[in-house]
LOLO-372771 format. One line per field, with one value per residue (C-alpha): residue in three letters; x, y, z. Coordinates in steps of 0.25 Angstrom, whole numbers, plus 5000, padded with zeros to 4 digits. Each point is the difference from the previous one (the first is absolute). Layout:
code: c(ala, ...);
X: c(X, ...);
Y: c(Y, ...);
Z: c(Z, ...);
REM end
This chain:
code: c(met, ser, phe, ala, ala, arg, leu, arg, asn, arg, glu, arg, ile, val, gly, tyr, trp, thr, gln, leu, pro, val, pro, ala, val, gln, glu, arg, ile, ala, arg, his, gly, tyr, asp, tyr, val, cys, phe, asp, ala, gln, his, gly, phe, leu, asp, tyr, gln, ala, val, leu, asn, gly, leu, ile, ala, ile, asp, ala, gly, ala, ala, leu, gly, lys, asn, asp, cys, ala, gly, leu, val, arg, val, ala, ala, asn, asn, val, ala, leu, ile, gly, gln, ala, leu, asp, ala, gly, ala, arg, gly, val, ile, val, pro, leu, ile, asp, thr, ala, asp, glu, ala, arg, ala, ala, val, arg, ala, cys, arg, phe, pro, pro, ser, gly, leu, arg, ser, tyr, gly, pro, met, arg, ala, gly, leu, arg, ser, gly, pro, glu, thr, asp, arg, met, asn, asp, glu, val, ala, cys, ile, val, met, ile, glu, thr, glu, glu, gly, leu, lys, asn, leu, glu, glu, ile, cys, ser, val, asp, gly, val, asp, gly, ile, tyr, val, gly, pro, ala, asp, leu, met, leu, ala, leu, gly, gly, arg, thr, ile, gly, asp, ser, glu, lys, ala, ala, glu, phe, glu, asp, val, leu, thr, arg, ile, ala, glu, val, ala, ala, lys, ala, asp, ile, ala, ala, gly, ile, his, thr, ser, ala, gly, asp, leu, ala, ala, arg, arg, leu, ala, glu, gly, tyr, thr, phe, ala, thr, ile, ser, ser, asp, leu, asn, his, met, asp, lys, ala, ala, ala, asp, his, leu, lys, phe, ala, arg, asn);
X: c(4976, 5014, 5006, 5005, 4987, 4993, 5010, 4999, 4984, 5002, 4993, 5002, 5011, 5006, 5014, 5010, 5015, 5010, 5015, 5004, 5006, 4991, 4991, 4992, 4995, 4997, 4992, 4991, 4998, 4996, 4989, 4992, 4995, 5010, 5000, 5014, 5013, 5012, 5014, 5009, 5013, 5004, 4999, 4997, 5009, 4997, 5010, 4998, 4998, 4990, 4992, 4999, 4996, 4990, 4994, 4999, 4993, 4991, 4994, 4999, 4993, 4990, 4997, 4997, 4992, 4992, 5004, 5008, 5011, 5010, 5015, 5006, 5015, 5004, 5013, 5013, 5001, 4996, 5009, 4997, 5007, 4993, 4987, 5001, 5005, 4988, 4990, 5008, 4999, 4985, 4995, 4988, 5004, 5012, 4999, 5012, 5006, 5004, 4994, 5004, 4996, 4992, 5013, 5003, 4985, 5002, 5013, 4992, 4989, 5011, 5006, 4987, 4997, 5006, 5005, 4997, 4992, 5010, 5014, 4996, 5009, 4993, 5002, 4986, 5003, 4989, 4992, 4998, 4993, 4989, 5000, 5006, 5006, 4995, 5008, 4988, 4991, 5013, 5001, 4985, 5000, 5012, 4996, 5009, 4998, 5009, 5002, 4998, 5007, 5010, 5000, 5004, 4989, 4990, 5003, 4999, 4988, 4991, 5011, 5004, 4985, 4998, 5012, 4994, 5001, 5001, 4988, 5001, 5007, 5002, 5002, 5012, 4995, 5012, 5009, 4989, 4999, 5015, 5000, 4989, 5010, 4995, 5010, 4995, 4991, 4988, 5003, 4987, 5004, 4999, 4987, 4992, 5009, 5002, 4985, 4999, 5011, 4993, 4988, 5006, 5008, 4987, 4993, 5011, 5000, 4985, 5001, 5011, 4991, 5010, 5001, 5004, 5006, 5005, 5007, 4992, 5003, 4987, 4987, 4992, 5009, 5000, 4985, 5001, 5009, 4992, 4988, 5009, 5001, 5013, 4997, 5009, 5007, 5009, 4999, 5012, 5010, 5003, 5013, 4991, 4988, 5010, 5007, 4987, 4994, 5012, 5000, 4985, 4999, 5013, 4992, 4988, 5008, 5006, 4988);
Y: c(4944, 5002, 5006, 4987, 4993, 5012, 4998, 4985, 5002, 5009, 5011, 5014, 5007, 5014, 5004, 5011, 5000, 5008, 5002, 5012, 4998, 5009, 4993, 5012, 4999, 4985, 5003, 5009, 4991, 4989, 5009, 5000, 4986, 4993, 4985, 5000, 5009, 4993, 5004, 5000, 4995, 4995, 5014, 5010, 5008, 4991, 4993, 4990, 5011, 5008, 4988, 4996, 5014, 5001, 4987, 5006, 5013, 4991, 4994, 5013, 5007, 4988, 5001, 5015, 4998, 4988, 4991, 4988, 5004, 4989, 5003, 4992, 5000, 4998, 4994, 5003, 4985, 4986, 4998, 4993, 5011, 5012, 4993, 4995, 5014, 5007, 4991, 5001, 5015, 4998, 4999, 4992, 4995, 5001, 5003, 4992, 5006, 4993, 4986, 4992, 4985, 4992, 4996, 5015, 5002, 4988, 5006, 5013, 4992, 4993, 5013, 5004, 4988, 4995, 4985, 4990, 5005, 5011, 5006, 5013, 5002, 5002, 5015, 5005, 5014, 5010, 4988, 4994, 5012, 4996, 4985, 4988, 4993, 4988, 5000, 4994, 5011, 5010, 4993, 5001, 5014, 5004, 5003, 4995, 5007, 4998, 5009, 4996, 5011, 4992, 4992, 4987, 5003, 5001, 4987, 4993, 5007, 4988, 4993, 5012, 5002, 4985, 5000, 4997, 5013, 5010, 5009, 5009, 5005, 5015, 5006, 5011, 5007, 5007, 4987, 4992, 5010, 5000, 4984, 5001, 5007, 5015, 5010, 5009, 4996, 5007, 4995, 5002, 4989, 4990, 5004, 4990, 4989, 5006, 4999, 4986, 4995, 5008, 4992, 4987, 5002, 5003, 4988, 4991, 5005, 4999, 4985, 4997, 5006, 5010, 5016, 5008, 5014, 5011, 5013, 5013, 5014, 5005, 4997, 4999, 4990, 4992, 4999, 4996, 4989, 4994, 5001, 4992, 4988, 5005, 4998, 5010, 5013, 5011, 5014, 5008, 5005, 5011, 5004, 5000, 5008, 5010, 5002, 5001, 5010, 5009, 5001, 5002, 5012, 5006, 4999, 5006, 5011, 5004, 5001);
Z: c(5033, 4997, 4987, 4995, 5002, 4993, 4988, 5000, 4999, 4987, 5007, 4993, 5006, 4998, 5004, 4998, 4997, 5008, 4995, 5010, 5013, 5009, 5010, 5002, 4986, 5001, 5012, 4994, 4988, 5009, 5006, 4987, 5000, 4990, 5002, 4999, 4998, 4994, 5002, 4988, 5005, 4986, 4992, 5012, 5009, 5011, 5009, 5011, 5010, 4991, 4998, 5014, 5004, 4989, 5005, 5014, 4993, 4993, 5012, 5007, 4989, 4998, 5014, 5000, 4988, 5006, 4989, 4997, 4990, 4998, 4998, 4989, 4994, 4986, 5003, 4991, 4996, 5003, 5011, 5014, 5008, 4994, 5001, 5014, 5004, 4994, 5007, 5013, 4999, 5000, 4985, 4998, 4987, 4989, 4985, 4994, 4987, 4987, 5002, 4987, 5005, 5008, 5009, 5002, 5005, 5010, 5005, 5003, 5007, 5008, 5004, 5006, 5009, 5012, 5000, 4998, 4988, 4997, 5003, 5007, 5012, 5013, 5005, 4998, 5007, 4997, 4993, 5014, 5005, 4991, 4999, 5006, 5007, 4991, 4988, 4992, 5003, 4997, 4987, 4996, 5003, 4990, 4985, 4989, 4987, 4988, 4989, 4985, 4991, 4992, 4987, 5007, 5011, 4990, 4993, 5014, 5005, 5002, 5007, 5009, 5004, 5004, 5010, 5014, 5009, 4990, 5004, 4988, 4988, 4997, 4987, 4998, 4988, 4996, 5000, 4993, 4989, 4998, 5000, 4989, 4992, 5003, 4997, 5011, 5012, 4993, 4986, 4992, 4989, 5011, 5007, 4994, 5003, 5014, 5004, 4994, 5010, 5012, 4996, 5000, 5013, 5007, 4994, 5003, 5015, 5001, 4995, 5011, 5010, 5004, 5001, 4988, 5002, 4992, 5001, 4995, 4998, 5005, 5007, 4987, 4994, 5013, 4999, 4985, 5004, 5011, 4991, 4990, 5010, 5008, 5015, 5006, 4994, 5005, 4997, 4995, 5012, 5009, 4991, 4987, 5006, 5007, 4986, 4992, 5011, 5000, 4984, 5000, 5010, 4993, 4987, 5006, 5007, 4986, 4992);
REM end
């Protein structure tokens, strides 16, 4: 079963986030059995070449680990060229940021699909190694995930989730907290409201029968969100883990 099919079936899926342009790191991560690794082309240190090399590394690592780890890309913007480029490079899905309206969600879906149902230009490059040449099949094997992280996106949540072709929504917790008026991304005064909104998002997605995903800082929090009704969760990132490990080891050494 393809990653997109598993996502649409609302299976429990666990992924990892990568921000560093180091294919050897991504290859190692893919060996561990994560369902996906997502390349952050919005905020990470990743240009097109880094994403391409990383996607190749994910496939190599998954083969070494005898698992099926999917490479995803969080694109920099809801742009048909950026989305098509990520998919041509072999991404099995995209996460599209800052979706405010149903029309914007429809634009993301169309960017993921070949005509006549979409606007994606034909040139599958690496993607064609996995599927094709039938474009219907290629359309079906691509996951379109849109982010819910703004005040406007929350207002239009039901409409966004009802857009045909949206396979899942993904919560950006930092931007969502700021959208709720938080002074920081971890504002304790907004914690209760934040949790209520997360519950609502998961419930609306379930009612629309689409996947609901969220970024988390650690495995235990990912498990909690999955238990609360989210169907997929991402665990931290290579940059954050490296930073924390370096700080922790220094602290232990000096104590």
